[in-house]
mmCIF file of the N, C-alpha and C atoms, coordinates in Angstrom:
data_MODEL
# 
_entry.id   MODEL 
# 
loop_
_atom_site.group_PDB 
_atom_site.id 
_atom_site.type_symbol 
_atom_site.label_atom_id 
_atom_site.label_alt_id 
_atom_site.label_comp_id 
_atom_site.label_asym_id 
_atom_site.label_entity_id 
_atom_site.label_seq_id 
_atom_site.pdbx_PDB_ins_code 
_atom_site.Cartn_x 
_atom_site.Cartn_y 
_atom_site.Cartn_z 
_atom_site.occupancy 
_atom_site.B_iso_or_equiv 
_atom_site.pdbx_formal_charge 
_atom_site.auth_seq_id 
_atom_site.auth_comp_id 
_atom_site.auth_asym_id 
_atom_site.auth_atom_id 
_atom_site.pdbx_PDB_model_num 
ATOM 1   N N  . MET A 1 1  ? 58.480 -47.393 -159.030 1.00 0.00 ? 1  MET A N  1 
ATOM 2   C CA . MET A 1 1  ? 59.657 -46.841 -159.646 1.00 0.00 ? 1  MET A CA 1 
ATOM 3   C C  . MET A 1 1  ? 60.879 -47.226 -158.819 1.00 0.00 ? 1  MET A C  1 
ATOM 4   N N  . LYS A 1 2  ? 61.891 -47.754 -159.457 1.00 0.00 ? 2  LYS A N  1 
ATOM 5   C CA . LYS A 1 2  ? 63.125 -48.167 -158.802 1.00 0.00 ? 2  LYS A CA 1 
ATOM 6   C C  . LYS A 1 2  ? 64.087 -46.985 -158.766 1.00 0.00 ? 2  LYS A C  1 
ATOM 7   N N  . LEU A 1 3  ? 64.592 -46.671 -157.576 1.00 0.00 ? 3  LEU A N  1 
ATOM 8   C CA . LEU A 1 3  ? 65.508 -45.554 -157.421 1.00 0.00 ? 3  LEU A CA 1 
ATOM 9   C C  . LEU A 1 3  ? 66.923 -46.072 -157.201 1.00 0.00 ? 3  LEU A C  1 
ATOM 10  N N  . ASP A 1 4  ? 67.880 -45.461 -157.851 1.00 0.00 ? 4  ASP A N  1 
ATOM 11  C CA . ASP A 1 4  ? 69.286 -45.826 -157.733 1.00 0.00 ? 4  ASP A CA 1 
ATOM 12  C C  . ASP A 1 4  ? 69.907 -44.994 -156.614 1.00 0.00 ? 4  ASP A C  1 
ATOM 13  N N  . LYS A 1 5  ? 70.213 -45.654 -155.494 1.00 0.00 ? 5  LYS A N  1 
ATOM 14  C CA . LYS A 1 5  ? 70.718 -44.946 -154.316 1.00 0.00 ? 5  LYS A CA 1 
ATOM 15  C C  . LYS A 1 5  ? 72.012 -44.185 -154.611 1.00 0.00 ? 5  LYS A C  1 
ATOM 16  N N  . SER A 1 6  ? 72.899 -44.755 -155.422 1.00 0.00 ? 6  SER A N  1 
ATOM 17  C CA . SER A 1 6  ? 74.163 -44.063 -155.716 1.00 0.00 ? 6  SER A CA 1 
ATOM 18  C C  . SER A 1 6  ? 73.913 -42.795 -156.530 1.00 0.00 ? 6  SER A C  1 
ATOM 19  N N  . LYS A 1 7  ? 72.928 -42.817 -157.424 1.00 0.00 ? 7  LYS A N  1 
ATOM 20  C CA . LYS A 1 7  ? 72.599 -41.610 -158.194 1.00 0.00 ? 7  LYS A CA 1 
ATOM 21  C C  . LYS A 1 7  ? 71.989 -40.541 -157.283 1.00 0.00 ? 7  LYS A C  1 
ATOM 22  N N  . LEU A 1 8  ? 71.148 -40.979 -156.345 1.00 0.00 ? 8  LEU A N  1 
ATOM 23  C CA . LEU A 1 8  ? 70.552 -40.028 -155.402 1.00 0.00 ? 8  LEU A CA 1 
ATOM 24  C C  . LEU A 1 8  ? 71.631 -39.382 -154.543 1.00 0.00 ? 8  LEU A C  1 
ATOM 25  N N  . GLU A 1 9  ? 72.604 -40.181 -154.087 1.00 0.00 ? 9  GLU A N  1 
ATOM 26  C CA . GLU A 1 9  ? 73.703 -39.644 -153.285 1.00 0.00 ? 9  GLU A CA 1 
ATOM 27  C C  . GLU A 1 9  ? 74.541 -38.665 -154.097 1.00 0.00 ? 9  GLU A C  1 
ATOM 28  N N  . ALA A 1 10 ? 74.782 -39.009 -155.367 1.00 0.00 ? 10 ALA A N  1 
ATOM 29  C CA . ALA A 1 10 ? 75.551 -38.113 -156.232 1.00 0.00 ? 10 ALA A CA 1 
ATOM 30  C C  . ALA A 1 10 ? 74.818 -36.786 -156.422 1.00 0.00 ? 10 ALA A C  1 
ATOM 31  N N  . LEU A 1 11 ? 73.509 -36.838 -156.625 1.00 0.00 ? 11 LEU A N  1 
ATOM 32  C CA . LEU A 1 11 ? 72.724 -35.612 -156.778 1.00 0.00 ? 11 LEU A CA 1 
ATOM 33  C C  . LEU A 1 11 ? 72.781 -34.761 -155.518 1.00 0.00 ? 11 LEU A C  1 
ATOM 34  N N  . SER A 1 12 ? 72.632 -35.395 -154.363 1.00 0.00 ? 12 SER A N  1 
ATOM 35  C CA . SER A 1 12 ? 72.591 -34.632 -153.114 1.00 0.00 ? 12 SER A CA 1 
ATOM 36  C C  . SER A 1 12 ? 73.933 -33.992 -152.780 1.00 0.00 ? 12 SER A C  1 
ATOM 37  N N  . SER A 1 13 ? 75.015 -34.485 -153.380 1.00 0.00 ? 13 SER A N  1 
ATOM 38  C CA . SER A 1 13 ? 76.332 -33.916 -153.096 1.00 0.00 ? 13 SER A CA 1 
ATOM 39  C C  . SER A 1 13 ? 76.716 -32.771 -154.035 1.00 0.00 ? 13 SER A C  1 
ATOM 40  N N  . LEU A 1 14 ? 75.882 -32.470 -155.023 1.00 0.00 ? 14 LEU A N  1 
ATOM 41  C CA . LEU A 1 14 ? 76.165 -31.382 -155.959 1.00 0.00 ? 14 LEU A CA 1 
ATOM 42  C C  . LEU A 1 14 ? 76.005 -30.020 -155.281 1.00 0.00 ? 14 LEU A C  1 
ATOM 43  N N  . SER A 1 15 ? 76.646 -29.010 -155.866 1.00 0.00 ? 15 SER A N  1 
ATOM 44  C CA . SER A 1 15 ? 76.443 -27.642 -155.374 1.00 0.00 ? 15 SER A CA 1 
ATOM 45  C C  . SER A 1 15 ? 74.991 -27.247 -155.639 1.00 0.00 ? 15 SER A C  1 
ATOM 46  N N  . ASP A 1 16 ? 74.545 -26.174 -155.004 1.00 0.00 ? 16 ASP A N  1 
ATOM 47  C CA . ASP A 1 16 ? 73.171 -25.712 -155.202 1.00 0.00 ? 16 ASP A CA 1 
ATOM 48  C C  . ASP A 1 16 ? 72.884 -25.458 -156.683 1.00 0.00 ? 16 ASP A C  1 
ATOM 49  N N  . GLU A 1 17 ? 73.814 -24.799 -157.356 1.00 0.00 ? 17 GLU A N  1 
ATOM 50  C CA . GLU A 1 17 ? 73.628 -24.466 -158.767 1.00 0.00 ? 17 GLU A CA 1 
ATOM 51  C C  . GLU A 1 17 ? 73.552 -25.727 -159.624 1.00 0.00 ? 17 GLU A C  1 
ATOM 52  N N  . GLN A 1 18 ? 74.444 -26.674 -159.368 1.00 0.00 ? 18 GLN A N  1 
ATOM 53  C CA . GLN A 1 18 ? 74.460 -27.918 -160.133 1.00 0.00 ? 18 GLN A CA 1 
ATOM 54  C C  . GLN A 1 18 ? 73.214 -28.758 -159.866 1.00 0.00 ? 18 GLN A C  1 
ATOM 55  N N  . LEU A 1 19 ? 72.802 -28.801 -158.594 1.00 0.00 ? 19 LEU A N  1 
ATOM 56  C CA . LEU A 1 19 ? 71.613 -29.571 -158.233 1.00 0.00 ? 19 LEU A CA 1 
ATOM 57  C C  . LEU A 1 19 ? 70.387 -29.004 -158.947 1.00 0.00 ? 19 LEU A C  1 
ATOM 58  N N  . TRP A 1 20 ? 70.227 -27.685 -158.925 1.00 0.00 ? 20 TRP A N  1 
ATOM 59  C CA . TRP A 1 20 ? 69.067 -27.075 -159.572 1.00 0.00 ? 20 TRP A CA 1 
ATOM 60  C C  . TRP A 1 20 ? 69.097 -27.322 -161.074 1.00 0.00 ? 20 TRP A C  1 
ATOM 61  N N  . ALA A 1 21 ? 70.291 -27.246 -161.668 1.00 0.00 ? 21 ALA A N  1 
ATOM 62  C CA . ALA A 1 21 ? 70.412 -27.510 -163.107 1.00 0.00 ? 21 ALA A CA 1 
ATOM 63  C C  . ALA A 1 21 ? 69.995 -28.952 -163.418 1.00 0.00 ? 21 ALA A C  1 
ATOM 64  N N  . GLU A 1 22 ? 70.387 -29.894 -162.589 1.00 0.00 ? 22 GLU A N  1 
ATOM 65  C CA . GLU A 1 22 ? 70.001 -31.300 -162.788 1.00 0.00 ? 22 GLU A CA 1 
ATOM 66  C C  . GLU A 1 22 ? 68.500 -31.494 -162.608 1.00 0.00 ? 22 GLU A C  1 
ATOM 67  N N  . ILE A 1 23 ? 67.938 -30.860 -161.595 1.00 0.00 ? 23 ILE A N  1 
ATOM 68  C CA . ILE A 1 23 ? 66.492 -30.967 -161.359 1.00 0.00 ? 23 ILE A CA 1 
ATOM 69  C C  . ILE A 1 23 ? 65.736 -30.419 -162.560 1.00 0.00 ? 23 ILE A C  1 
ATOM 70  N N  . ARG A 1 24 ? 66.173 -29.262 -163.070 1.00 0.00 ? 24 ARG A N  1 
ATOM 71  C CA . ARG A 1 24 ? 65.519 -28.673 -164.238 1.00 0.00 ? 24 ARG A CA 1 
ATOM 72  C C  . ARG A 1 24 ? 65.650 -29.580 -165.458 1.00 0.00 ? 24 ARG A C  1 
ATOM 73  N N  . SER A 1 25 ? 66.809 -30.180 -165.616 1.00 0.00 ? 25 SER A N  1 
ATOM 74  C CA . SER A 1 25 ? 67.038 -31.077 -166.746 1.00 0.00 ? 25 SER A CA 1 
ATOM 75  C C  . SER A 1 25 ? 66.141 -32.309 -166.668 1.00 0.00 ? 25 SER A C  1 
ATOM 76  N N  . ILE A 1 26 ? 66.076 -32.905 -165.493 1.00 0.00 ? 26 ILE A N  1 
ATOM 77  C CA . ILE A 1 26 ? 65.233 -34.088 -165.298 1.00 0.00 ? 26 ILE A CA 1 
ATOM 78  C C  . ILE A 1 26 ? 63.761 -33.726 -165.499 1.00 0.00 ? 26 ILE A C  1 
ATOM 79  N N  . ALA A 1 27 ? 63.346 -32.608 -164.922 1.00 0.00 ? 27 ALA A N  1 
ATOM 80  C CA . ALA A 1 27 ? 61.960 -32.174 -165.081 1.00 0.00 ? 27 ALA A CA 1 
ATOM 81  C C  . ALA A 1 27 ? 61.646 -31.930 -166.550 1.00 0.00 ? 27 ALA A C  1 
ATOM 82  N N  . GLY A 1 28 ? 62.552 -31.268 -167.255 1.00 0.00 ? 28 GLY A N  1 
ATOM 83  C CA . GLY A 1 28 ? 62.348 -30.982 -168.673 1.00 0.00 ? 28 GLY A CA 1 
ATOM 84  C C  . GLY A 1 28 ? 62.225 -32.238 -169.512 1.00 0.00 ? 28 GLY A C  1 
ATOM 85  N N  . SER A 1 29 ? 62.993 -33.257 -169.157 1.00 0.00 ? 29 SER A N  1 
ATOM 86  C CA . SER A 1 29 ? 62.931 -34.505 -169.920 1.00 0.00 ? 29 SER A CA 1 
ATOM 87  C C  . SER A 1 29 ? 61.618 -35.251 -169.696 1.00 0.00 ? 29 SER A C  1 
ATOM 88  N N  . HIS A 1 30 ? 60.873 -34.835 -168.666 1.00 0.00 ? 30 HIS A N  1 
ATOM 89  C CA . HIS A 1 30 ? 59.568 -35.445 -168.387 1.00 0.00 ? 30 HIS A CA 1 
ATOM 90  C C  . HIS A 1 30 ? 58.407 -34.488 -168.665 1.00 0.00 ? 30 HIS A C  1 
ATOM 91  N N  . GLY A 1 31 ? 58.710 -33.411 -169.402 1.00 0.00 ? 31 GLY A N  1 
ATOM 92  C CA . GLY A 1 31 ? 57.652 -32.501 -169.826 1.00 0.00 ? 31 GLY A CA 1 
ATOM 93  C C  . GLY A 1 31 ? 57.302 -31.394 -168.850 1.00 0.00 ? 31 GLY A C  1 
ATOM 94  N N  . PHE A 1 32 ? 58.088 -31.225 -167.784 1.00 0.00 ? 32 PHE A N  1 
ATOM 95  C CA . PHE A 1 32 ? 57.831 -30.157 -166.820 1.00 0.00 ? 32 PHE A CA 1 
ATOM 96  C C  . PHE A 1 32 ? 58.751 -28.991 -167.103 1.00 0.00 ? 32 PHE A C  1 
ATOM 97  N N  . SER A 1 33 ? 58.254 -27.801 -166.913 1.00 0.00 ? 33 SER A N  1 
ATOM 98  C CA . SER A 1 33 ? 59.051 -26.598 -167.098 1.00 0.00 ? 33 SER A CA 1 
ATOM 99  C C  . SER A 1 33 ? 59.204 -25.909 -165.749 1.00 0.00 ? 33 SER A C  1 
ATOM 100 N N  . LEU A 1 34 ? 60.444 -25.755 -165.304 1.00 0.00 ? 34 LEU A N  1 
ATOM 101 C CA . LEU A 1 34 ? 60.718 -25.079 -164.038 1.00 0.00 ? 34 LEU A CA 1 
ATOM 102 C C  . LEU A 1 34 ? 61.466 -23.785 -164.315 1.00 0.00 ? 34 LEU A C  1 
ATOM 103 N N  . PRO A 1 35 ? 61.297 -22.781 -163.455 1.00 0.00 ? 35 PRO A N  1 
ATOM 104 C CA . PRO A 1 35 ? 61.985 -21.507 -163.661 1.00 0.00 ? 35 PRO A CA 1 
ATOM 105 C C  . PRO A 1 35 ? 63.501 -21.675 -163.608 1.00 0.00 ? 35 PRO A C  1 
ATOM 106 N N  . GLU A 1 36 ? 64.197 -20.797 -164.284 1.00 0.00 ? 36 GLU A N  1 
ATOM 107 C CA . GLU A 1 36 ? 65.652 -20.835 -164.270 1.00 0.00 ? 36 GLU A CA 1 
ATOM 108 C C  . GLU A 1 36 ? 66.199 -20.378 -162.922 1.00 0.00 ? 36 GLU A C  1 
ATOM 109 N N  . ALA A 1 37 ? 65.497 -19.444 -162.287 1.00 0.00 ? 37 ALA A N  1 
ATOM 110 C CA . ALA A 1 37 ? 65.945 -18.923 -160.998 1.00 0.00 ? 37 ALA A CA 1 
ATOM 111 C C  . ALA A 1 37 ? 65.968 -20.045 -159.957 1.00 0.00 ? 37 ALA A C  1 
ATOM 112 N N  . GLN A 1 38 ? 67.036 -20.081 -159.228 1.00 0.00 ? 38 GLN A N  1 
ATOM 113 C CA . GLN A 1 38 ? 67.254 -21.138 -158.242 1.00 0.00 ? 38 GLN A CA 1 
ATOM 114 C C  . GLN A 1 38 ? 66.405 -20.916 -156.995 1.00 0.00 ? 38 GLN A C  1 
ATOM 115 N N  . PRO A 1 39 ? 65.845 -21.994 -156.418 1.00 0.00 ? 39 PRO A N  1 
ATOM 116 C CA . PRO A 1 39 ? 65.091 -21.877 -155.168 1.00 0.00 ? 39 PRO A CA 1 
ATOM 117 C C  . PRO A 1 39 ? 66.006 -21.458 -154.012 1.00 0.00 ? 39 PRO A C  1 
ATOM 118 N N  . SER A 1 40 ? 65.395 -21.141 -152.905 1.00 0.00 ? 40 SER A N  1 
ATOM 119 C CA . SER A 1 40 ? 66.170 -20.745 -151.726 1.00 0.00 ? 40 SER A CA 1 
ATOM 120 C C  . SER A 1 40 ? 67.027 -21.912 -151.243 1.00 0.00 ? 40 SER A C  1 
ATOM 121 N N  . ARG A 1 41 ? 68.040 -21.570 -150.483 1.00 0.00 ? 41 ARG A N  1 
ATOM 122 C CA . ARG A 1 41 ? 68.919 -22.590 -149.890 1.00 0.00 ? 41 ARG A CA 1 
ATOM 123 C C  . ARG A 1 41 ? 68.098 -23.552 -149.014 1.00 0.00 ? 41 ARG A C  1 
ATOM 124 N N  . GLU A 1 42 ? 67.096 -23.002 -148.342 1.00 0.00 ? 42 GLU A N  1 
ATOM 125 C CA . GLU A 1 42 ? 66.230 -23.816 -147.479 1.00 0.00 ? 42 GLU A CA 1 
ATOM 126 C C  . GLU A 1 42 ? 65.459 -24.856 -148.303 1.00 0.00 ? 42 GLU A C  1 
ATOM 127 N N  . ASP A 1 43 ? 64.876 -24.428 -149.417 1.00 0.00 ? 43 ASP A N  1 
ATOM 128 C CA . ASP A 1 43 ? 64.130 -25.368 -150.257 1.00 0.00 ? 43 ASP A CA 1 
ATOM 129 C C  . ASP A 1 43 ? 65.038 -26.428 -150.871 1.00 0.00 ? 43 ASP A C  1 
ATOM 130 N N  . LEU A 1 44 ? 66.233 -26.021 -151.298 1.00 0.00 ? 44 LEU A N  1 
ATOM 131 C CA . LEU A 1 44 ? 67.173 -27.003 -151.824 1.00 0.00 ? 44 LEU A CA 1 
ATOM 132 C C  . LEU A 1 44 ? 67.618 -27.968 -150.720 1.00 0.00 ? 44 LEU A C  1 
ATOM 133 N N  . GLY A 1 45 ? 67.697 -27.468 -149.505 1.00 0.00 ? 45 GLY A N  1 
ATOM 134 C CA . GLY A 1 45 ? 68.022 -28.338 -148.368 1.00 0.00 ? 45 GLY A CA 1 
ATOM 135 C C  . GLY A 1 45 ? 66.953 -29.396 -148.154 1.00 0.00 ? 45 GLY A C  1 
ATOM 136 N N  . LYS A 1 46 ? 65.689 -29.019 -148.335 1.00 0.00 ? 46 LYS A N  1 
ATOM 137 C CA . LYS A 1 46 ? 64.593 -29.988 -148.211 1.00 0.00 ? 46 LYS A CA 1 
ATOM 138 C C  . LYS A 1 46 ? 64.696 -31.049 -149.299 1.00 0.00 ? 46 LYS A C  1 
ATOM 139 N N  . ILE A 1 47 ? 65.059 -30.619 -150.502 1.00 0.00 ? 47 ILE A N  1 
ATOM 140 C CA . ILE A 1 47 ? 65.215 -31.573 -151.601 1.00 0.00 ? 47 ILE A CA 1 
ATOM 141 C C  . ILE A 1 47 ? 66.377 -32.506 -151.315 1.00 0.00 ? 47 ILE A C  1 
ATOM 142 N N  . ARG A 1 48 ? 67.501 -31.952 -150.826 1.00 0.00 ? 48 ARG A N  1 
ATOM 143 C CA . ARG A 1 48 ? 68.657 -32.791 -150.480 1.00 0.00 ? 48 ARG A CA 1 
ATOM 144 C C  . ARG A 1 48 ? 68.299 -33.800 -149.392 1.00 0.00 ? 48 ARG A C  1 
ATOM 145 N N  . ALA A 1 49 ? 67.531 -33.363 -148.408 1.00 0.00 ? 49 ALA A N  1 
ATOM 146 C CA . ALA A 1 49 ? 67.128 -34.264 -147.326 1.00 0.00 ? 49 ALA A CA 1 
ATOM 147 C C  . ALA A 1 49 ? 66.300 -35.419 -147.879 1.00 0.00 ? 49 ALA A C  1 
ATOM 148 N N  . ALA A 1 50 ? 65.424 -35.114 -148.825 1.00 0.00 ? 50 ALA A N  1 
ATOM 149 C CA . ALA A 1 50 ? 64.609 -36.170 -149.441 1.00 0.00 ? 50 ALA A CA 1 
ATOM 150 C C  . ALA A 1 50 ? 65.483 -37.124 -150.242 1.00 0.00 ? 50 ALA A C  1 
ATOM 151 N N  . LEU A 1 51 ? 66.486 -36.600 -150.931 1.00 0.00 ? 51 LEU A N  1 
ATOM 152 C CA . LEU A 1 51 ? 67.366 -37.446 -151.731 1.00 0.00 ? 51 LEU A CA 1 
ATOM 153 C C  . LEU A 1 51 ? 68.243 -38.337 -150.863 1.00 0.00 ? 51 LEU A C  1 
ATOM 154 N N  . SER A 1 52 ? 68.636 -37.846 -149.696 1.00 0.00 ? 52 SER A N  1 
ATOM 155 C CA . SER A 1 52 ? 69.558 -38.602 -148.849 1.00 0.00 ? 52 SER A CA 1 
ATOM 156 C C  . SER A 1 52 ? 68.871 -39.717 -148.075 1.00 0.00 ? 52 SER A C  1 
ATOM 157 N N  . ASP A 1 53 ? 67.554 -39.701 -148.020 1.00 0.00 ? 53 ASP A N  1 
ATOM 158 C CA . ASP A 1 53 ? 66.825 -40.750 -147.304 1.00 0.00 ? 53 ASP A CA 1 
ATOM 159 C C  . ASP A 1 53 ? 65.931 -41.486 -148.291 1.00 0.00 ? 53 ASP A C  1 
ATOM 160 N N  . SER A 1 54 ? 66.563 -42.293 -149.146 1.00 0.00 ? 54 SER A N  1 
ATOM 161 C CA . SER A 1 54 ? 65.818 -42.971 -150.210 1.00 0.00 ? 54 SER A CA 1 
ATOM 162 C C  . SER A 1 54 ? 64.816 -43.987 -149.668 1.00 0.00 ? 54 SER A C  1 
ATOM 163 N N  . GLU A 1 55 ? 64.988 -44.416 -148.432 1.00 0.00 ? 55 GLU A N  1 
ATOM 164 C CA . GLU A 1 55 ? 64.032 -45.355 -147.838 1.00 0.00 ? 55 GLU A CA 1 
ATOM 165 C C  . GLU A 1 55 ? 62.691 -44.679 -147.602 1.00 0.00 ? 55 GLU A C  1 
ATOM 166 N N  . LYS A 1 56 ? 62.717 -43.384 -147.335 1.00 0.00 ? 56 LYS A N  1 
ATOM 167 C CA . LYS A 1 56 ? 61.493 -42.643 -147.030 1.00 0.00 ? 56 LYS A CA 1 
ATOM 168 C C  . LYS A 1 56 ? 61.197 -41.587 -148.084 1.00 0.00 ? 56 LYS A C  1 
ATOM 169 N N  . LEU A 1 57 ? 61.791 -41.736 -149.254 1.00 0.00 ? 57 LEU A N  1 
ATOM 170 C CA . LEU A 1 57 ? 61.617 -40.743 -150.309 1.00 0.00 ? 57 LEU A CA 1 
ATOM 171 C C  . LEU A 1 57 ? 60.141 -40.589 -150.642 1.00 0.00 ? 57 LEU A C  1 
ATOM 172 N N  . ASN A 1 58 ? 59.690 -39.364 -150.582 1.00 0.00 ? 58 ASN A N  1 
ATOM 173 C CA . ASN A 1 58 ? 58.296 -39.053 -150.832 1.00 0.00 ? 58 ASN A CA 1 
ATOM 174 C C  . ASN A 1 58 ? 58.222 -38.252 -152.120 1.00 0.00 ? 58 ASN A C  1 
ATOM 175 N N  . LEU A 1 59 ? 57.974 -38.934 -153.231 1.00 0.00 ? 59 LEU A N  1 
ATOM 176 C CA . LEU A 1 59 ? 57.948 -38.262 -154.523 1.00 0.00 ? 59 LEU A CA 1 
ATOM 177 C C  . LEU A 1 59 ? 56.848 -37.217 -154.602 1.00 0.00 ? 59 LEU A C  1 
ATOM 178 N N  . SER A 1 60 ? 55.703 -37.504 -154.013 1.00 0.00 ? 60 SER A N  1 
ATOM 179 C CA . SER A 1 60 ? 54.625 -36.513 -154.062 1.00 0.00 ? 60 SER A CA 1 
ATOM 180 C C  . SER A 1 60 ? 55.024 -35.263 -153.288 1.00 0.00 ? 60 SER A C  1 
ATOM 181 N N  . GLY A 1 61 ? 55.751 -35.426 -152.196 1.00 0.00 ? 61 GLY A N  1 
ATOM 182 C CA . GLY A 1 61 ? 56.227 -34.266 -151.442 1.00 0.00 ? 61 GLY A CA 1 
ATOM 183 C C  . GLY A 1 61 ? 57.239 -33.458 -152.224 1.00 0.00 ? 61 GLY A C  1 
ATOM 184 N N  . ALA A 1 62 ? 58.138 -34.139 -152.919 1.00 0.00 ? 62 ALA A N  1 
ATOM 185 C CA . ALA A 1 62 ? 59.130 -33.448 -153.740 1.00 0.00 ? 62 ALA A CA 1 
ATOM 186 C C  . ALA A 1 62 ? 58.451 -32.687 -154.877 1.00 0.00 ? 62 ALA A C  1 
ATOM 187 N N  . ILE A 1 63 ? 57.464 -33.304 -155.491 1.00 0.00 ? 63 ILE A N  1 
ATOM 188 C CA . ILE A 1 63 ? 56.727 -32.641 -156.570 1.00 0.00 ? 63 ILE A CA 1 
ATOM 189 C C  . ILE A 1 63 ? 55.977 -31.433 -156.019 1.00 0.00 ? 63 ILE A C  1 
ATOM 190 N N  . ARG A 1 64 ? 55.417 -31.559 -154.816 1.00 0.00 ? 64 ARG A N  1 
ATOM 191 C CA . ARG A 1 64 ? 54.701 -30.433 -154.202 1.00 0.00 ? 64 ARG A CA 1 
ATOM 192 C C  . ARG A 1 64 ? 55.657 -29.263 -153.969 1.00 0.00 ? 64 ARG A C  1 
ATOM 193 N N  . ILE A 1 65 ? 56.881 -29.526 -153.495 1.00 0.00 ? 65 ILE A N  1 
ATOM 194 C CA . ILE A 1 65 ? 57.866 -28.467 -153.285 1.00 0.00 ? 65 ILE A CA 1 
ATOM 195 C C  . ILE A 1 65 ? 58.157 -27.761 -154.606 1.00 0.00 ? 65 ILE A C  1 
ATOM 196 N N  . LEU A 1 66 ? 58.391 -28.551 -155.655 1.00 0.00 ? 66 LEU A N  1 
ATOM 197 C CA . LEU A 1 66 ? 58.710 -27.969 -156.954 1.00 0.00 ? 66 LEU A CA 1 
ATOM 198 C C  . LEU A 1 66 ? 57.531 -27.192 -157.536 1.00 0.00 ? 66 LEU A C  1 
ATOM 199 N N  . ASN A 1 67 ? 56.316 -27.727 -157.393 1.00 0.00 ? 67 ASN A N  1 
ATOM 200 C CA . ASN A 1 67 ? 55.132 -27.015 -157.891 1.00 0.00 ? 67 ASN A CA 1 
ATOM 201 C C  . ASN A 1 67 ? 54.915 -25.707 -157.150 1.00 0.00 ? 67 ASN A C  1 
ATOM 202 N N  . ASN A 1 68 ? 55.106 -25.721 -155.837 1.00 0.00 ? 68 ASN A N  1 
ATOM 203 C CA . ASN A 1 68 ? 54.968 -24.490 -155.069 1.00 0.00 ? 68 ASN A CA 1 
ATOM 204 C C  . ASN A 1 68 ? 56.000 -23.475 -155.502 1.00 0.00 ? 68 ASN A C  1 
ATOM 205 N N  . TYR A 1 69 ? 57.239 -23.934 -155.745 1.00 0.00 ? 69 TYR A N  1 
ATOM 206 C CA . TYR A 1 69 ? 58.267 -23.019 -156.196 1.00 0.00 ? 69 TYR A CA 1 
ATOM 207 C C  . TYR A 1 69 ? 57.908 -22.453 -157.568 1.00 0.00 ? 69 TYR A C  1 
ATOM 208 N N  . LYS A 1 70 ? 57.427 -23.317 -158.432 1.00 0.00 ? 70 LYS A N  1 
ATOM 209 C CA . LYS A 1 70 ? 57.063 -22.885 -159.785 1.00 0.00 ? 70 LYS A CA 1 
ATOM 210 C C  . LYS A 1 70 ? 55.964 -21.816 -159.742 1.00 0.00 ? 70 LYS A C  1 
ATOM 211 N N  . ARG A 1 71 ? 55.057 -21.946 -158.793 1.00 0.00 ? 71 ARG A N  1 
ATOM 212 C CA . ARG A 1 71 ? 53.959 -20.993 -158.653 1.00 0.00 ? 71 ARG A CA 1 
ATOM 213 C C  . ARG A 1 71 ? 54.349 -19.752 -157.846 1.00 0.00 ? 71 ARG A C  1 
ATOM 214 N N  . GLY A 1 72 ? 55.580 -19.726 -157.347 1.00 0.00 ? 72 GLY A N  1 
ATOM 215 C CA . GLY A 1 72 ? 56.040 -18.567 -156.605 1.00 0.00 ? 72 GLY A CA 1 
ATOM 216 C C  . GLY A 1 72 ? 55.722 -18.607 -155.128 1.00 0.00 ? 72 GLY A C  1 
ATOM 217 N N  . LYS A 1 73 ? 55.271 -19.758 -154.632 1.00 0.00 ? 73 LYS A N  1 
ATOM 218 C CA . LYS A 1 73 ? 54.980 -19.891 -153.214 1.00 0.00 ? 73 LYS A CA 1 
ATOM 219 C C  . LYS A 1 73 ? 56.234 -20.329 -152.483 1.00 0.00 ? 73 LYS A C  1 
ATOM 220 N N  . LYS A 1 74 ? 56.319 -19.999 -151.221 1.00 0.00 ? 74 LYS A N  1 
ATOM 221 C CA . LYS A 1 74 ? 57.460 -20.413 -150.395 1.00 0.00 ? 74 LYS A CA 1 
ATOM 222 C C  . LYS A 1 74 ? 57.036 -21.432 -149.390 1.00 0.00 ? 74 LYS A C  1 
# 
């Protein structure tokens, strides 16, 4: 999968609310349903860190964070 670095940078610069809305939108367009309630600032920070380092982006790790959040785990 080819990742657009400028899009990743744009996502990582969004507010917490905007970032979560975008994540939910992207997930929904791929058949995933995520809760409306926003994750903790710490979890969003982990997502931002993954987005800002596209060279080491770990999609399975990002999916694991989202799945854990969806299941109510921290």
